[in-house]
N, C-alpha and C positions, 0 to 999 in steps of 0.2 A: 321812211317806210310808207308805201302806198297802201291805203286802206280802202277796200271795196265798199260799195254803197250799203250792203246788207250789214256789214260789220260796224259801219258808222251808225246805222240805226240801232244795233245792239248796244252801242255805248250809251244810248239814252235810256236803257232799261236797268233798273235796280230790282233784282228779283230774289225771291225766297224759294225754299223747297223743304220738303219733309226729310227728316232723318239725320243721324249722327255721322254718317259717312256718305260718300258719293257712290251711289249705286250705278250700275251700267246705264239705267234709264236717265238718271239725273245728269251723268256725264254727257249723254247724248243731247239732253235739253240744253245744257250749258254750251256745248260746242256748236249747237245750232244757232242759239241766240247770240252767243258771245257778249254777254251783258257787261255793261260798264261798271255795274255795282252788284254786290250781294248783300242782302240784309239777313242777319241771323235772328232767329226766334228761339224760344225756349225749347221747341222741338228739335233744335240743332245742338243743344248744350247739355252735355253729360258730365264732363270733367275738363279740367284745364288742358291736360295732354291731348284729349280727344279733339277739343276745339282747335288747338294749335295744329294738329295733324290734318284736320278738316280744312283749315285755311291754307295750309301748304298744298294740299291736293287741289283746292280750287285754283290757286295761283298757277299750278302746273297745267290745269285743264283749259284755262282761258288765255287766249293769245295776248291780249293787252291787259296789263295789271289792273285789277278792279279795285274800286272802292269796297272796303269791307266795313259794313256799317251795322249799327245796333242802337236800340233804345236803352241807354244806361244813364238815366237821369238821377238816380238815387230815390230813396223813399218808396213810393208806391209803384214806380216804374223802373224795374231792375231785371232786365232779361238774364243777367248773369247772377242772380240772387243765390243760386245753389252752389256756385263755384268761386265767387269773388266776395270781397268785403262789402257788406251792406252798410249804407250810410243813411243819416236822417234825411227827411224831405227838405227840399229848397225852402218851402213855406216855413218850417220850423227853424231852419238855419238862418233864414232871412230876418227872423225876429231877434236872433242873437247878434249877428254882425257879419260884415264882409269877410273878415279873416276866416271865420268858421265856414262860410260858404265856399271859399276857395280851398280850404283844407280838404273838404269833402270831395271837391272836384279833382284835387291832386291824387287822392286815393284812386278815384276812377281812372284818371289818365294813366297812372302807372300800370294798372291791371289790363287796360286796353292795349297798352304798348307790349306787355308781356305776351298777350294772346295773339298779336298780329292784326288787331283791329285798327284801322286808320281813319275812321269817321264815326262820330257820335251824333245821334239825332237829338241834339240839345245845344244850348239851353232853351228852356221854355221861356218865351218872352210875353206870354199871355198874362194880362193883369186880372187876377181873380176877383172881380168887382161884384159878381153876382153870387150871393150865398146859395142859390138854388142850382148852381152849375154842377152837373153830374160827371164831368169829364176832366176838368182841369184841377180844381181844388188845391190840394197841397203840392201839386206839381209846379204851381206858380211860386215865384219868389215872394210876391206881396200883392196887396190890393192897392198899393201906392205906385203910381206910374213912374215917379222919379227913382224910387228904390229899385224897381224892376229894370229900369233903364241903366242905372249906374252899375248894379251888381251883374246884370246880364252882360254888359260891355266888358267887365273885368273877367268874367268867365270865358268869353270869346277870346280875349287877349291871351289868357292863360293857355288855352288849347293851341292857339297859333304858335306860341312860344315853344310848346312841346312837340310841334309838328303833327298834331292830330287835327283833322278837319271838323270844326263845329258846324252844326246846322241850326240856325235860329228858327224858331217856329212858334206859333202857327199863324202866319200872316193872314189877315190883318189884325188878328187878336180874337181868341176863342173864349175870353174870360167872362163876357157878359151875355152868355146864352144859357138856356136851361134845357137844352137837348144834347145828347151825345151823338156826334156825327158818325160813330161806329154803327149807330142804330137807325138814324133818320137824318134829315137835312135840317140843321139849326138855322134860325133866321136872326140876323143882326140888323135891326131896323135903325141904322144910323147913316147920316149923310157923310160925305167925304170930309166936310168941315168938322163934324163931330168926332170922327175917327182921328183926325189930325190933332185934336186937343187932348186925346187920351190913349186909345189903343195903339196908335202908330208911334208914340213917343219912344218906346224902347227899340223899335225897329229902325227908326231914323238914326238913333245913337250908334247902333251896331252895324248898319248896312254897309258903311264905308270900309269895314275891315273884314266882315264875315264872308267866307268863300261861297256859302250856300244858304239859301232861305227856303223854308218849307211853307207851302200855301195850304190853308185850311179848306175843308169842305163845309162851307157855310154860305147861306144865301144873303146877298146884300141888295135888297130890293130898291134902295134909293140910289144905287150905283149901277147895278146890272138889272135892266128891265125885265129880262127873262128870269122870273122868280125861282124856277126850279134848277137854274144853272148855278152850281157852286162856284165860289171864287177861284177854285183850282182849275176851272175850265173856262174862265172868263177873260176875254181879251182886254176888257176895260180894267180888270184887276192886274193881270199879268203884264200887259204891255203899257197900259195907261198909268196905273198906280206904282207898280214896282219899277219897270224900266224907265217910265216917264217921270213921275212925281219924285220918286226916291233916287232916280238916276243910278239905279243899281246895276253893277257890271258883273256880278258873280253868277252862280248857278241858281236857277229856280227849280225846285223839286216839288212835286205834288205830295200831299199826304197819300197814304195807301189808297189806291184806286178801287180796291175791292170793298171798301166801306160803303154801308148803305146810304150814307150822305151823298154818294155818287150813284150807286147802282139802283137806287129806288126810282131814278128817273132817266138814267142812261145805261145802256148795255156797255159792258166793259170794253169791247172793241171800239165803240163810238166814243166813249169817254177818253180812251187813250188818244184817239185822233184829235179830239177837241182840245185836250190838254196840250198836246204837241203843236198843233197848228196855231193855237192862240198864244204860245210863248213859253211853255215849260221846257226845261232842258233835261230833267230826269223824271222818268215815270216810275213811280214806286208801286210794287205789287206785293201781295202776301205769299204764303208758302204753297199756294195751289198752282203748281207749275204748268198744269195742262191748260188752264185758262190764260196764263201768261203767254204760253207758246202760241195759242190761238190769236191773241192780240198782236203778237209780233208778226205772224204770218199775214194778218189783216193789213197791217201798216206797210208791210213789204209790197203787197198787192196794190195798195193805194199809191205808193210811190211811183208805180208804173204809169199812172195817169194824172198825177197831181204834182205839177212843177213847184207849186208853193210849198208842198210838204217836203219835197227834196231840199228846197232852200232852207227850210226850218231845221231839218236834220243836219245839214252842213253847218249852219250857224251854231247849233247846240253842240255838235261834235267838236268844233274849234274851242268852245268855252271849256268843255270837259277836258280836252287834251291839255289845255293851258293850266288848269287846276291840278291835273295829275302830274304834269311836269314839275310844278312847284312843290307839291307835297309828297308824291309817291316815290320820288327819286331818292328820298332820304328816309331813314328809319325814325319812328317816333322817339322822342327823348323821355327819359325817366326822371323823376324828382326824388331826391333823398328823403325817404320816410322810414324811420327805424322800425316801428311796429304799427302797421295799419289797423289791426284789430283793436289794439289798445286805444289808438287815436280815434277810431270810429265810436267806441264806447264813451270816450271822454266827450266827444261832440254830442252824442245822443243824451248824455247826462246833462249837458248844458241846455239842450233843446227841450227835453221832457220836463215838465213842471206841474206843480199843483196850481190849479186855478181856484179851487175851493176845497177846504179841508175842515172838517168838524173839529171843534176844540177837544172833543172826547174821543177822537180817532185813536184806535189802538193798532200799533204796528203789527204786521204779520210776522211770524217767526216759524221755527222748524216744527213747532207743535200745532200750528194752525191747521184748521180743516177748511180747505178752499173749494168753492165751486166756481169754475171759470165758465162764464156763458159768453160765447163768441160767435161772430158772423161767419157763415160759410162763404169764403172767397178764395180763389186760387192763390191770391197774394199772401194769405195768412195760413201757414202750415202748422198742423197739429204738433209736429215734433219740435217746433219753437218752444212750446210750453214745457215739454219734457226737458229740453236742454236748459232752459231758464231755471226750472225748479231744482235741477241737479246742481246748478251753480249757486243758488241762494239757499240750498238745503231745505226744501219743503217737500215732504214725502206724501202727505195726505191731501190729495187733490183730485177732483173729478172734472172732466171736460164736457161741456154741454153745448153742442153747436146749435145755432138757429139759422133758418133760411133768411137771406136778404129780403126784407119786407114780408115777414112771416104771416101766414093765414091766422085767423082767429082760433081755428081748431088747434094749430100747432103751438100757439101761445098758451092755450089752456092746458095742453099736454105737457109742455115745458114746466109750467108753474106747478102742476100737480106732482111732478117728480122731484121737486127740490127738497133738500133736506132742511130740517128745522134748525139745528145747531151748527151752522157753518157760516164762514165769512164769504159773502157773495161778491164776485167781481164781474162786472158786465163790460165787455168790449164793444164799443160802438164805432160805426164807420159811416159818418155823415148821415146819421139817423134823422137829422132835422129835415131832410128832404123826402122822407118816406113815412107815410101816415102810420102804417102798422108797426113800424119800429118805435115810433113815438108811443103807441099804445103799450107795446111791450115794456118800455122803460117805466111808464107810469104804474103798470101792474106790478112790476118788480119792486118799485118803491113802496107800494102798498103792502107787499109781503115783507119787505126788509127796508125800513127807513134809513138804515146804515149802509145801504148799497154803495159799493165803490164802483165808479165809472172810469174806464180808461178809454179815451177817444183816440182812435188811430187815423182819423181824418181831420177835418176842420174842427176848430174849437166850439163851433156854434151849437153843438149838441147840448151844451150846458143850459141853453135857453129853453129846452124842452119842458123843464119843470122847475118851479121854485123850491120844490122839496129835495132837490139833489143836495146832499151834504158833502160828498167826497168826489172830486172830479180832477183827473190828471189828463193833461193834453200831451199825447205822444207824437201826433202828427204824421205817423206812417205805419202801414201794416206789415212791418218787417221785424225780424228777430232783434236787431240792435235797439230799435225803439221800444219794443215791448220789454226787453231786458231792463233798460233804463227805467221804465215805468214801474216794474215790479220791485226794482231796487229802491225806488222812492217809497213804495208801500212798506218796505222792510225798514228803511231809514228815513222816516218822514221829515226830518229836519234838514235833509240835504236839498 
């Protein structure tokens, strides 16, 4: 089949859009761009049957079968959290063992296969070595390079065996930064030699088998002299480190180009050009289809006058075609799992554990009066608590939300409205990196020294105060991890 130049360019685009169905406008957008990949976001996900129908419609609309991709890591990043089985975080599972890590991924693989999703943006191979890291945290397998390397390689192998494409990320490693690239450009002040000894270890291990590698939006001033140029747009990283040093033959994908780690210094059109001309094969965009279409039209125009760009499109098109021929010609394979919900809860029960428990701790029961103080985050749904308390038969409870990093005024208001004779449970989510949340914890401990803390992020929140008596690490802001935590409150010997 002969493919014209514009369609070849479209194959380098992995695009998102808004909505549960393909409207007339979205169909027009997809037919114009003819993207090589579609990324699904929560704005596209309502039910299993709806997602299956949407993917079927996408496949009918686009001439060349696309990668259908999603972020379904488990734990804090689960785009399918409302319709599929939730599993614990990789960080929590990594502490238990490789077998448990792989069981969680088998649950994910089966449900991706059911829906028609053929590519997952994972595993995360970042080593979470910086406690202040606001973006990786429990998404990482470990703070130990060898564990991330070994477990990550096994995850990649499992995906390949089941004919779903894994995407190792975020090269060269996002674990030792203290800025979220969604919000600004992080700086990793390390030389290539320093990266070789730590961050690159997992990528070296999996690069020879992984079909796709995602590059982070972070500044590497000791490698790329242009300090505002992220790794995702750098020839020294894309061609030098990945194609050269790693001798990588697979697809290079950018992280989402709409993130402020890029757009703070580059307009989207320019960023798209720079990523492509310097070595990326797949350009990843968010659900704002208008800006994606503008970037596509811009690159089309540039191809009319830039022979080097044409050459890069041809080169990437061949790589994409090769990967699609290998993986998309066959359906993903499923793994025999009898009861994924039961298995997920068993995994969460293994992961979730007491780090500190007062010898006088009294288990909660159906007569308990609970006040649940929890952070407002889209990842943590209020109905989780309702379902949990229905399961463990607790009827007298109140839910008290607090803002992430709350103001002094809102802390005072929260404290003023607390009841006197209640068991208080505080949910924390990496409060150790936010000053006002640390203040909230200490003030709550003043009000109630028997405060119970459930951490749904990293376990470092226990370091906030020596006065903490009761602390459970759940490691994820999802239903399955919270349920396991509350079951531990009800049965503290487990």
